[in-house]
C-alpha positions in Angstrom: -50.1 29.2 24.5 -50.7 29.3 28.5 -47.3 30.2 28.8 -47.8 33.2 31.1 -50.5 31.8 33.5 -49.9 30.4 36.6 -50.6 26.8 37.6 -52.1 27.4 40.8 -55.8 27.8 39.5 -58.0 24.9 41.0 -59.2 22.3 38.8 -62.7 22.7 39.9 -62.7 26.1 38.4 -62.0 24.5 35.1 -64.7 21.8 35.7 -67.5 24.5 36.0 -66.2 26.4 33.2 -66.3 23.1 31.1 -70.1 22.4 32.4 -70.9 26.2 31.4 -69.4 26.2 28.1 -71.1 22.5 27.3 -74.7 24.5 28.4 -74.0 27.4 26.1 -72.9 25.0 23.0 -69.3 25.0 23.3 -67.6 21.9 22.2 -65.7 19.4 24.3 -62.6 19.7 21.9 -62.5 23.3 22.9 -62.8 22.9 26.9 -60.5 19.8 26.7 -57.5 22.0 25.5 -58.5 24.3 28.1 -58.2 21.6 30.7 -55.2 20.0 29.6 -52.9 23.3 29.2 -54.0 24.7 32.9 -53.4 20.9 34.3 -50.0 20.6 32.4 -48.5 24.1 32.0 -45.2 23.1 33.4 -45.0 20.0 31.3 -45.7 22.1 28.3 -43.1 24.9 28.9 -40.2 22.4 29.6 -40.9 20.5 26.5 -42.3 23.2 24.0 -40.8 26.6 23.0 -43.1 29.3 24.0 -46.0 30.5 21.9 -47.7 33.7 21.6 -50.1 34.3 24.8 -53.9 34.0 23.8 -55.7 36.7 22.3 -58.4 37.9 24.9 -62.3 39.0 24.6 -62.2 38.9 20.8 -65.7 39.7 19.1 -66.7 37.3 16.4 -68.0 39.3 13.7 -69.3 37.1 10.8 -69.3 33.7 9.4 -66.6 32.9 6.9 -67.2 29.3 5.5 -66.7 25.5 6.5 -67.9 26.2 10.2 -65.2 29.1 10.9 -66.2 32.6 11.9 -63.9 35.7 11.7 -63.1 38.4 13.6 -60.8 41.8 12.5 -57.6 42.6 14.5 -55.7 45.6 14.7 -54.4 46.8 11.5 -56.9 44.9 9.5 -55.5 41.5 10.1 -58.3 38.5 9.5 -58.6 35.7 12.1 -60.4 32.6 11.6 -61.7 30.5 14.3 -63.3 27.0 14.5 -66.3 26.3 16.9 -67.2 30.0 17.4 -70.3 32.0 15.9 -70.8 35.6 15.2 -71.5 37.6 18.4 -69.4 35.5 20.6 -66.6 37.2 22.7 -64.1 34.5 23.3 -60.3 34.0 24.1 -58.3 32.7 21.1 -55.4 30.5 21.0 -53.2 31.3 17.9 -52.6 28.2 15.7 -51.4 29.7 12.5 -50.1 33.4 12.1 -49.4 34.9 8.5 -48.7 38.2 7.8 -52.3 39.5 6.6 -54.3 36.6 8.3 -54.4 34.0 11.1 -56.3 31.1 12.5 -56.9 29.9 16.0 -59.1 27.8 18.4 -61.8 29.1 21.0 -60.1 28.5 24.3 -62.5 30.4 26.4 -66.2 31.4 25.6 -66.2 34.7 27.7 -69.9 36.2 26.4 -72.1 33.8 24.2 -73.8 35.2 21.2 -77.4 36.3 21.3 -77.7 33.5 18.8 -76.5 30.7 20.9 -79.1 27.9 21.9 -78.7 25.1 24.1 -77.7 22.0 21.9 -80.5 19.4 22.1 -77.8 16.3 22.2 -76.1 15.0 25.3 -73.1 13.9 23.2 -72.9 17.4 21.6 -69.1 18.7 21.0 -67.9 15.0 22.2 -68.8 12.8 19.2 -68.0 15.3 16.5 -71.0 15.3 14.8 -73.8 18.1 14.6 -71.4 20.9 15.2 -74.1 23.6 14.6 -76.6 22.1 17.1 -75.8 25.8 19.1 -77.0 27.8 16.2 -81.0 27.9 15.6 -81.7 26.0 12.2 -82.9 29.2 10.2 -79.8 30.9 11.1 -77.7 27.8 10.0 -79.7 28.1 6.7 -78.6 32.0 6.3 -74.9 31.0 6.9 -75.0 28.1 4.4 -76.7 30.4 1.7 -74.0 32.7 2.4 -71.3 30.3 2.0 -72.5 29.4 -1.4 -72.6 33.2 -2.5 -69.3 33.9 -1.0 -67.3 31.2 -2.5 -68.8 31.5 -5.6 -68.0 35.0 -6.2 -64.5 34.7 -4.3 -63.2 31.6 -5.9 -65.2 31.5 -9.3 -65.1 35.4 -10.5 -67.8 34.6 -13.1 -71.0 36.4 -13.7 -73.6 34.9 -11.6 -77.5 35.1 -11.6 -79.4 35.7 -8.4 -79.1 32.7 -6.0 -82.4 30.9 -5.2 -83.3 30.7 -1.5 -82.0 27.6 0.0 -84.1 24.4 0.3 -84.1 23.4 3.8 -84.6 20.0 5.4 -87.9 19.5 6.6 -86.6 17.2 9.3 -84.0 18.8 11.3 -83.7 15.5 13.3 -84.0 11.9 12.4 -83.0 12.8 8.5 -80.0 10.0 7.9 -80.9 6.9 6.6 -77.5 5.3 7.3 -75.4 5.1 10.5 -72.3 3.3 11.4 -71.1 3.0 14.9 -67.8 1.5 16.2 -67.0 -1.2 18.8 -63.7 -0.1 20.7 -61.6 -1.5 23.4 -61.0 2.3 24.1 -63.5 4.5 25.2 -62.9 8.6 24.9 -63.0 10.2 28.1 -63.6 13.8 28.4 -61.4 16.0 30.2 -63.9 16.4 32.6 -63.8 13.2 33.7 -59.7 13.3 33.5 -59.8 16.3 35.8 -62.0 14.6 38.6 -59.4 11.8 39.4 -55.4 11.7 38.9 -55.0 8.0 38.7 -54.7 6.3 35.4 -58.0 4.9 33.9 -58.5 1.2 33.0 -59.4 0.7 29.4 -63.1 0.7 28.8 -64.8 -0.9 25.7 -67.3 1.3 24.0 -70.1 1.6 21.2 -70.5 4.6 19.4 -68.8 7.0 17.1 -64.9 7.5 16.6 -63.8 10.4 18.6 -62.7 13.3 16.5 -58.8 12.9 15.3 -58.8 9.5 17.5 -59.1 6.6 15.3 -58.6 4.3 18.2 -61.1 5.7 20.6 -64.9 5.9 20.5 -67.5 8.0 22.4 -69.8 5.9 23.7 -73.4 6.8 22.2 -76.6 6.0 24.1 -79.3 8.2 22.1 -78.3 9.7 18.6 -81.0 12.0 17.1 -79.7 11.4 13.5 -81.6 8.5 12.3 -85.1 7.1 13.5 -85.6 4.1 15.3 -84.7 0.8 15.6 -81.2 2.7 15.6 -81.0 3.5 19.3 -82.6 0.4 20.4 -80.0 -1.7 18.4 -77.1 -0.1 19.7 -78.4 -0.5 23.4 -79.4 -4.0 23.1 -76.1 -4.8 21.3 -74.1 -3.0 24.2 -76.1 -4.7 26.8 -75.7 -8.5 25.2 -71.9 -8.1 24.4 -70.8 -7.1 28.3 -73.3 -9.7 29.4 -71.4 -12.3 27.4 -67.9 -10.8 27.5 -67.7 -10.6 23.9 -64.4 -9.0 22.9 -64.2 -5.4 21.2 -61.8 -4.5 18.8 -58.6 -3.0 19.6 -57.7 -0.7 16.4 -54.2 0.1 17.8 -53.3 -3.6 18.5 -55.4 -4.9 15.7 -57.0 -7.6 17.6 -60.5 -8.4 19.0 -64.1 -9.6 17.5 -66.4 -7.0 17.1 -65.8 -4.1 14.8 -68.7 -2.2 13.5 -72.5 -2.3 12.8 -74.2 -0.4 9.9 -77.9 0.2 10.1 -79.9 1.5 7.0 -83.5 2.5 7.2 -86.2 3.6 4.5 -89.2 5.8 4.2 -90.7 2.9 3.2 -90.5 1.1 6.5 -87.5 -1.3 6.0 -84.4 -1.8 7.9 -81.0 -3.4 6.9 -78.4 -4.3 9.7 -74.8 -5.3 9.0 -72.5 -6.3 11.7 -69.0 -6.6 11.1 -66.7 -8.9 12.8 -62.8 -9.7 12.7 -63.0 -13.2 12.2 -65.5 -16.1 12.3 -66.8 -17.5 15.8 -69.9 -19.4 14.7 -71.2 -19.8 18.2 -70.9 -16.2 19.2 -72.1 -15.1 15.7 -75.4 -17.2 15.8 -75.8 -16.2 19.3 -75.5 -12.3 18.8 -77.5 -12.4 15.7 -80.6 -14.4 17.1 -80.7 -12.0 19.8 -80.7 -9.1 17.7 -83.5 -10.6 15.6 -85.4 -11.5 18.4 -85.0 -8.2 20.5 -85.1 -5.2 17.8 -88.3 -5.2 15.9 -88.7 -4.4 12.2 -85.2 -5.7 10.9 -85.8 -6.9 7.2 -82.5 -7.4 6.0 -79.8 -8.8 8.8 -76.4 -9.3 7.5 -72.8 -9.9 8.7 -69.4 -9.3 7.2 -66.0 -10.7 8.3 -63.5 -8.1 8.1 -59.8 -9.1 9.0 -58.0 -6.1 7.4 -56.2 -3.4 9.2 -59.0 -0.6 7.9 -62.7 -0.7 8.1 -63.8 -0.5 4.6 -65.6 -3.5 3.6 -66.1 -2.8 -0.1 -63.8 -5.6 -1.0 -65.5 -8.2 1.5 -68.5 -10.6 1.2 -71.6 -9.3 2.9 -73.5 -12.6 3.9 -77.3 -12.6 4.5 -78.1 -14.0 7.7 -82.1 -13.4 7.7 -84.3 -11.9 5.2 -83.5 -10.2 2.0 -80.0 -9.0 1.1 -81.3 -5.6 0.3 -83.8 -3.0 1.1 -86.2 -0.7 -1.0 -86.4 3.0 -1.3 -88.9 5.1 -3.3 -88.2 8.4 -4.7 -91.2 9.6 -6.2 -92.6 6.7 -8.4 -88.9 5.3 -8.6 -87.8 2.1 -6.7 -84.1 1.7 -5.4 -82.6 -1.5 -4.2 -80.0 -0.5 -1.5 -77.5 -3.3 -0.4 -75.1 -3.0 2.5 -72.5 -2.1 0.1 -74.7 0.6 -2.1 -74.2 4.2 -2.0 -77.3 6.0 -1.7 -78.1 9.9 -0.5 -78.3 9.8 3.2 -81.0 12.0 3.6 -84.0 10.6 1.5 -86.0 13.5 2.1 -83.7 16.1 0.4 -82.2 13.9 -1.9 -85.8 13.8 -3.6 -85.7 17.7 -3.4 -82.1 17.8 -5.1 -83.0 15.6 -7.9 -86.5 17.6 -8.7 -84.1 20.8 -8.8 -81.8 18.9 -11.3 -84.5 17.5 -13.2 -86.1 20.9 -13.4 -82.8 22.6 -14.8 -82.1 20.0 -17.5 -85.4 21.2 -19.0 -86.1 17.5 -20.7 -89.0 17.1 -23.1 -88.6 13.3 -23.9 -86.3 13.4 -26.7 -82.9 14.3 -25.3 -79.9 12.3 -24.9 -78.7 12.6 -21.2 -75.5 12.0 -19.8 -75.0 11.3 -15.9 -71.5 11.5 -15.0 -70.3 10.3 -11.6 -74.0 8.5 -11.6 -73.3 6.1 -8.8 -76.2 3.8 -8.7 -77.7 5.7 -11.2 -80.2 7.4 -9.2 -80.4 11.0 -10.7 -80.4 9.5 -14.2 -83.3 7.1 -13.4 -85.1 9.8 -11.4 -85.0 12.1 -14.7 -85.5 8.9 -17.0 -89.2 9.4 -17.6 -88.5 12.9 -19.4 -85.4 11.7 -21.4 -84.9 10.0 -24.7 -82.0 8.0 -23.3 -79.7 7.8 -20.3 -76.2 7.1 -20.3 -74.3 6.9 -16.8 -70.9 6.6 -16.4 -69.4 5.5 -12.7 -65.8 4.7 -11.7 -67.0 2.0 -9.3 -68.1 -1.2 -10.8 -70.2 -2.4 -8.1 -72.3 0.7 -8.4 -72.7 0.3 -11.9 -74.1 -3.3 -11.2 -76.6 -1.6 -9.0 -77.5 0.9 -11.2 -78.5 -1.9 -13.8 -80.6 -3.5 -11.0 -82.3 -0.4 -10.4 -83.1 0.2 -14.0 -84.4 -3.2 -14.2 -86.5 -2.8 -11.0 -88.4 0.3 -12.6 -88.5 -1.5 -16.0 -86.5 1.2 -17.9 -85.4 0.3 -21.3 -83.5 3.8 -22.3 -80.8 3.5 -19.6 -77.1 2.5 -20.0 -74.4 2.4 -17.4 -70.7 2.4 -17.9 -67.9 1.5 -15.4 -64.6 3.3 -15.5 -63.0 6.6 -15.1 -65.3 9.3 -16.4 -62.6 11.6 -17.8 -61.2 8.5 -19.9 -64.7 7.4 -20.8 -65.8 10.6 -22.2 -63.9 10.7 -25.3 -64.9 11.7 -28.8 -65.5 8.2 -30.2 -67.6 7.1 -27.0 -69.8 10.3 -27.8 -69.8 9.4 -31.6 -70.9 5.7 -30.6 -73.7 6.7 -28.2 -74.9 9.8 -29.2 -74.0 13.6 -28.3 -75.1 14.8 -25.5 -77.9 17.2 -25.3 -77.8 17.7 -21.6 -75.0 16.7 -19.0 -75.6 16.1 -15.3 -72.2 15.9 -13.5 -72.5 15.0 -9.5 -68.6 14.8 -8.7 -67.2 14.1 -5.6 -66.1 16.9 -3.1 -62.5 17.2 -5.4 -64.9 18.5 -8.1 -64.0 17.6 -12.0 -60.7 17.2 -13.3 -59.2 19.8 -15.7 -59.2 17.2 -18.5 -62.7 16.2 -18.1 -63.6 20.0 -18.0 -61.5 20.5 -21.4 -63.5 17.6 -22.9 -67.0 18.9 -21.8 -65.9 22.2 -23.5 -64.9 20.6 -26.5 -68.3 18.7 -26.8 -70.3 21.6 -25.6 -73.9 20.1 -25.0 -76.2 23.0 -24.9 -76.9 22.4 -21.0 -74.8 21.3 -18.0 -76.6 20.9 -14.8 -73.6 20.5 -12.2 -74.7 19.4 -8.9 -71.8 19.7 -6.1 -71.4 18.9 -2.4 -68.5 21.4 -2.3 -69.2 24.7 -3.3 -65.4 25.8 -3.3 -64.7 23.3 -6.0 -67.8 23.8 -8.0 -66.9 27.5 -7.8 -63.1 26.8 -9.6 -64.8 24.4 -12.0 -67.3 26.9 -13.1 -64.6 29.6 -13.8 -62.9 27.2 -16.2 -66.4 26.2 -17.8 -66.9 30.3 -18.1 -65.3 29.9 -21.2 -68.0 28.5 -23.3 -71.1 28.5 -20.7 -73.1 31.0 -18.8 -74.5 30.3 -15.5 -78.3 30.7 -15.7 -79.6 29.3 -12.3 -78.3 28.4 -9.0 -80.1 26.4 -6.3 -78.4 25.5 -2.9 -79.9 22.4 -1.2 -79.5 21.8 2.5 -78.8 18.1 3.0 -77.2 17.7 6.3 -79.0 20.1 9.2 -76.6 21.1 12.2 -73.4 20.6 10.0 -71.7 23.2 7.6 -72.1 21.0 4.6 -74.2 22.2 1.7 -75.3 21.1 -1.9 -75.6 23.3 -4.7 -77.2 22.9 -8.1 -76.1 25.2 -10.8 -77.5 25.5 -14.5 -75.0 26.3 -17.3 -76.2 26.9 -20.7 -74.1 27.3 -24.1 -73.5 30.7 -24.8 
């Protein structure tokens, strides 16, 4: 993309560009590519075919969706760009060029939008999280509301009621109850670092988050604003101890090493769970590091470890061993208590989970006698939250361990009106199953980002429950499913809920009533 530029531009100019861009909230992923192409133009030209020159001084006009902004080029062609916001004037490298639209990456911020603010985190643009820190939170909410509206109209093509104003998070920082950090032998280096020296770097271990698009490299994190303490104390304590004792970090390419991950979960009730994941057993080293954590990180109520010798990081098929305290922590949503074990699924923003579940319960309009079906129920949290207003709750979930947790949570709350079933939702929801357990008066469905299968939607159309409450973490697939459900249902209420400040992700609840 830089085939028409000369290579005699000094590196110090580039470094200053990187510094300026970070100050106004431009991702290192943008300036990194900028640096690379300037320093390696001759190599690129010798190895790759020439690409179109960059588009210069493009003004971004509006927000599109999924973190992209748009501009209109000559002839009405639409350009979608990552990492830019409306009002920015930028230079763009085109990555995909079609007849009526194109995609590109910002390679230089010429004039920042008046909306841009300085990011509050030193790791902004490097670790890959919190990509909207350069936007004031009220403006983020405006764009998220717009995304829900645009996708429901553009993809769904169904009649919509007025969308209620988005419910913003009361906590813009420290809102997550779970984080996972990775030990790696390969610290990610910014191009600012690389441009300041020519000799080859010696690999350096790091504890932090995976660098975007690089599974084996980790961005060293010293302070994270996503979760309350003791998260920062824990990771910094681990870093100091492991380096002082020369404990080997894991090499994800070569598949060797010892320390792999550390997972920390916290609750609003003041409990903290830590799970340290190691590749293999080394009892002396394990005992030493766990004891050090316990002595130097106050407030831990559940300290666990897992041995994972697999190639991937998933631990759902591995045994978690409790080393100190109980093997779970407890969270509360209203009056309901929930056990959270190291492998349990639980909404990662407790405060907004409660808000979302209240919306769901309100939409369901329960009077105490209804048979409520909770599809994709996970550990039963939505169904249990609604159980006090329902006659019977029936939850269905594909993950068997989640169903075990759901039964434990029902028992913890002394509920006798909840049943849970493990298996594929579309295979369980048959005429025979409904005949056995009762026809649903209300169906709550909270599918993964891919949405519901067409087979399940056809079954819902056949069973014709009076109300369906559709909770979605992806308005695009929700819109697709609502179009199919439009055959028998009308949408009567819509409520977006922001679970993840400083990201483009958004939850949306829809109430569907039988025509």
